[in-house]
N, C-alpha and C positions, 0 to 999 in steps of 0.2 A: 252834451255831454252833463249828466247829472249825476246826484249821490244818493236818491230817493231810496234802493234798496238796501242801502244801511242803514239812515236816520230814521232808525225805529228806537220805541223806548229801552228796548233789548240791549243794544248796540250803545246809545247814549247814556241814560241815566245812570247813576250809582247803584251797586249794590244795595238792596234797602233801601231804597230811593223813601219809603214810606216813611222812613224813620229819619230822613234828611229834612233840613229847611234848604230849599234853594229858592235864591232869587237869581232871577234873569232879567232880561231887558226885551222887549218884544215891538217891531211895527205893527200897530193897530189902525186897519185902513178906517176912512171915514172923509168928513169933507169940513176941515182936513184932518187927514191921517197925520199920525206920528209916532214917535218913539215913546214907552212908558216902562217903568219897571214893571217886572210881573212876579207874580208868586206860582210857583207849581205845587200842588196839593193833588195828589193822586193821579189823576187823569185829566184833571182840570186846569187850564192857565188862567189867572187872575189877576188883574189890572191893579196896582198898586198906586196908582197916581192918585186916588184921593190920601194918602197918607204923605206923599212927598212926590214932584214931579220929574225928578230925577233919582237916579240911583246913589249918585254922591250927598245931594240931600238926606237921600232915607237913612244911608250908613250917620247920618250925624245922631240919630235919635238914640237914646237911651235905653238899654234892655231891649233891643231890636227883636231879636230872638223870640224872648217871651212875646213883646207884642204881637208878633205875626202868629204864631200860634194859637191866639186868642183871638183872630180878626173873624170877624162873620159879614157877610153881604158886601163883599169886594164884587167888582162888576166882573162878568164872567167874558174874556177874549176868546175861548176856544179851546178844544181840545187837547193836551201834548201831542197826540199823534197828528193832527190837523197840522198844528204849527211845526213838527218836525218834518213831514211830507212838503210843508213849502220853503222850507228854508234851502234846500239844495240848489246853489248858484243857477242861474242868475235868479235872484227872488223878485216877485211882484209887487208893488205897493199896494196892490188890489187885493192882495191877502195877509193875514198876519202872520208874522214869521219872528224867529226867533233873529236878533242882533247878538253884536259883541255885549255880555254883561256889564259892560262898565259904559260912561259916559264922560263926566267932567274932571274925571280924575286925571292925574298927571299919571302917563307912562314910564317908570323906569325899569331898567335892568342892571345884573349885577353878571361879571364875567368872571370867568376862569374860577370858577369857586368847586370846582373839581379838579382832582389831579390829573384825571385822563384827559379833560378838557384844557387845560393846563399847559400839559406836554404839547397839543397837539397845537396851540396857539403859540407856541415856542416854534416849533416845526412852520407854519405858516410865515411866520416871521422869516428864518431863516433860508426860507423855500422862496421867496419874495413873490408867492403867488403861484408857482410854479409846482402843478401836484407832481410831477415827476421826479423831483427831488425829496420829497417827504419820505419815501421808505429809508433812505440813505441817512437822513438827517434825524430820523427817528432812533435810529439805533445807536448810532453817535451822543443824540442828550441821553438817553436810556443808559448806557456807559458810563455817562459823565454825573449823572445824578446819583446812579445806585440806591441801593435801600428803599424803603417804604416814604414817599414824600406825603401821603395821607397820614402818617402818623406824627407829622409836623406840625405844630401848631401854629398859625400865623400871627408873627410880629414875635415869637419867643427867642429865648436867647440860643436855643436850637438851629432857630429858621435866621438868623441872623449868621450863626458860624457857618452855615451852608452857603449863604449866600456870597460871605466872603470867602470862601473854596472856588466858587463858580466865576467868582472875580477874577482870583487867579487863575483859573485855567480858561480864560477867555469865553465862557460859555452863559455869563448872565444875560438876562432879558427883563425888559420890561414888563413882561408878563409874568415872570417868576416876583417880581416886584410886589405885583398886586394879589399874585397867589400866596407865597409865604410873608408877604410883609405885612405891616401893620394893618395900613390900609385897603380897604376893599375898591376894586373895580365898580362905580356906580353910574351909569351914563344915562341920558334921555333914549329911549326906545323910538316913540314915535309922540305925534302932538293928542292929547285928549281929543277924543271922538274919531280917531285916525283907524284903529283898531279893528278888524272885522271878526266874526263870530262864525258857528257851528254851520256848517254848511258851505261857507264863502269860499271863493278861489283866494289864493295865497300867491304872491308875486316875486317871481327871480327878475333881476335885469337880463336881457337878452344878452346884452356883453358877457357874462359871469360864466366860466365853464368849469369852475368850482365851488360848489356851493352844498348848503345841506339845512335839513329841519333841526331845530334845537328843542328838544321837548323839554317842560320845566312846568314846576309849580309857581302861581301868582298868586303872592300874599296880597290881600286887599285891606288897606288902611284908611280910616278918617281922618281930618284934618288934626285931630288929638294924638295922631300916632297909634291909635289901638286898632288891632288887627282885628277884623269883625269876621273873616271867612277866608278862604281859599279857593281858586279855580285850577285849570291846567293854561300854558300858554305854548305857544309856536316861535320863538324869535328867531326867524327865517335870516340865515346868514350865508353871505358871499366870500368863501375864504380866499377867492383869490384876490378880490378887493380890500381886504383888510392886512392881506399879505405883503402886498406889496406897499402899504404905509400902515401904520395904526391911528396915522393923523386922517386916512380915510375911513374910520369907523362910521360915520355919520351915513355915509354912500354906501357903507356894506351892510348896515342895520335899519334904516331907514328910507323905506321905498314905499309905492303903492303897494298896499295890501301886506307889506312885510311883516305885521303883528298882529298872530291870531291867537285871541281869547275867547274860553269858553269850557265844555257850553253853559255852564253856570255856576252862580257864586255860592258854597254849602257855607251858611253862616255856623262859627262857632257857636255850640250848645253843649248840654252835658254829654249827647253821644259823640260830638267832634270837638277836638280841640287841635292847639298847637301839637301835641305829642301827636297826632295821627298824621299829620305832615312830615313830623320829623320822621315817622315809620312808612311814610307812603312809598311805594316801587312804581317809578313812572314808565311805561311800556311805549315804545316805536313801533310803528310798523309801517312801511313806504310800499304800496304795489305799484309799480308802473304798467303803462299799458304793452311794455315789449316784455312782460310775462317776468321781469324782475321783481324779487322781495327782498326787504331787507327788517330784521327786526333786532331789538335788543330791549333791556330792562336797566333803567336806572336808579339806585337804591339812594333816596335822599339821605340815609345814614352815613353816605360816603361823602357826604358834604364837608366841605373844610373849616366852614365858618357857620355858627347857627344862624337859622333863618333873622330870630330876633336879633341877633347881631348886626345881620347887614342891613335888615331895616334902621336899625338906629343908626347908622352910618348914612342910611339914604334921608335920613327924615329924624330933625335933631333940636337942640335951640339955635343953632347957625343956618338952618334950612327947613324951611315950614312948607306945608301944600296945603291952602285953605279949601278946595274941595277934595283933598284925600289925595292916595297914593293907589298907582298898581304896580307890583314889583316882582318882575321876573328875578327868580333864584338864582340861575342858572343851571348848566347842563354838564351833562359826566360825558354825554354822546359827541362823538368826534368822527362818524364813521370812516372806515378807511377800507373797506372791503372793495375791491375792484368791481367796477359796473361794466366797463366796456374795454378799453386796453389795459394789458398788465402795466402796474405801478401810477396807473392814473388813479386809483381810489374811486370813493365815490361822487355821485353830484345829481343835480336832480335833472329830469327831463319833465316837458310839460306834460301835463297830463297825469302825472304821480297822484295817488292819493295817499293821505298823510295821517294816519289814526294816534294820535297820544293819547294813555287813557291809565287810568288805577281807579280799583274799587271803588275807592271813597268819593272821589270826584266825578267819576263818569268818562268818557269819551268826548274830545275833539278830533274832528273829521273836517277836512280841507283838503281841495284839491289844487294842484300845482299849473300856474300859467305863467305868460311874460306879465310884468307890469301894465306894459302899453296896451294889451289886450284886456286886462281886466279894466271894468268901468272907473273912470276915474272918480275921486275922493270930495264929493261937493257938498256934504252935510256936516258943517264942522260947528263951532258952539255957536257963532252967530245964526246958522240958520236953525238951530235948536232953540235958542232964544224966542226968537220970531215965531216959531211952532209952537213952544208953549203959550205963547200970548195970543196968537190966534185961537186956541184950544181950552183958553180961558185957566190956565193951569198955574199961573204965575203969582196968585193969590197967597201962596204958602211962604 
């Protein structure tokens, strides 16, 4: 099962890609082959390892966007079309193909940053992982909350007043605490090097019967906390597992191939800034082999905390990341449409093709399989260091 028909420039690259500075990461075959940061320039993929051996180290360079724009003589890896065609899972190490565009960065995620997903987390908690109870709980919670939660600024006096009211009604939740309280939910999505990229298979547990994609923008920051660019991500979530207990968040979120990031990091420059992230509408499309289709759009403008505020809560004077940070900003998507039996809502099936897209960042496309059927993750930080040493790239 492959994704080649859809992994073409027209579907994957941002609109006006020629005006964007796109940094990715690719497996470059050789003896030995290995991963390198790459630059997309028109229809060319160019090797950035002469500048820095890892994406994390590349983003430590001051004035990177200007520097890259003026670079000439970078080694040629292949055409964009050829690498896209080779990036459909399972990829072969004998062919150059795209990988997740990050490497040594810690991968963090923020939760319940949109009102829609906030209410769904409360529903999961009260349903204890049983999707058949969701509709009735949803109606009750919406009637109790009333008004527009999106208009409430987290940590404000209004938020504190609502908290007191809900406590009196016996409807307070730990998810409401992080949704409208002063402190954001920040958790570790996966280890460095564990994320998969464009065309790769993404994993759900065989034991999960209620799960969904979470389409998000991912901010990329260097060790100084400066945002260098943004990309797309799928924070694959097992709703039944987290619903049984919030203490099972790691089990629900961090599994083989459960973090997808890509297709490429668009660097901030004069044409693309944080305001472009704030204005983005993130589209989701799920296409099942059973003929089922799910579509929706999530405006980042409806986020309850500003993206830079979320970043500062994740990375600050009390918490540093010397190799930088990839930060999922959260999603408003929590699909509730019935896929099979009435009242059961949405859940993934193996073979689902998931497309997350926005004009400014392109499209991240993956296919769902069970975690135990996907090739195990074996190329970690130690393997990367050995590989870079073998290729003579640790001199930087």
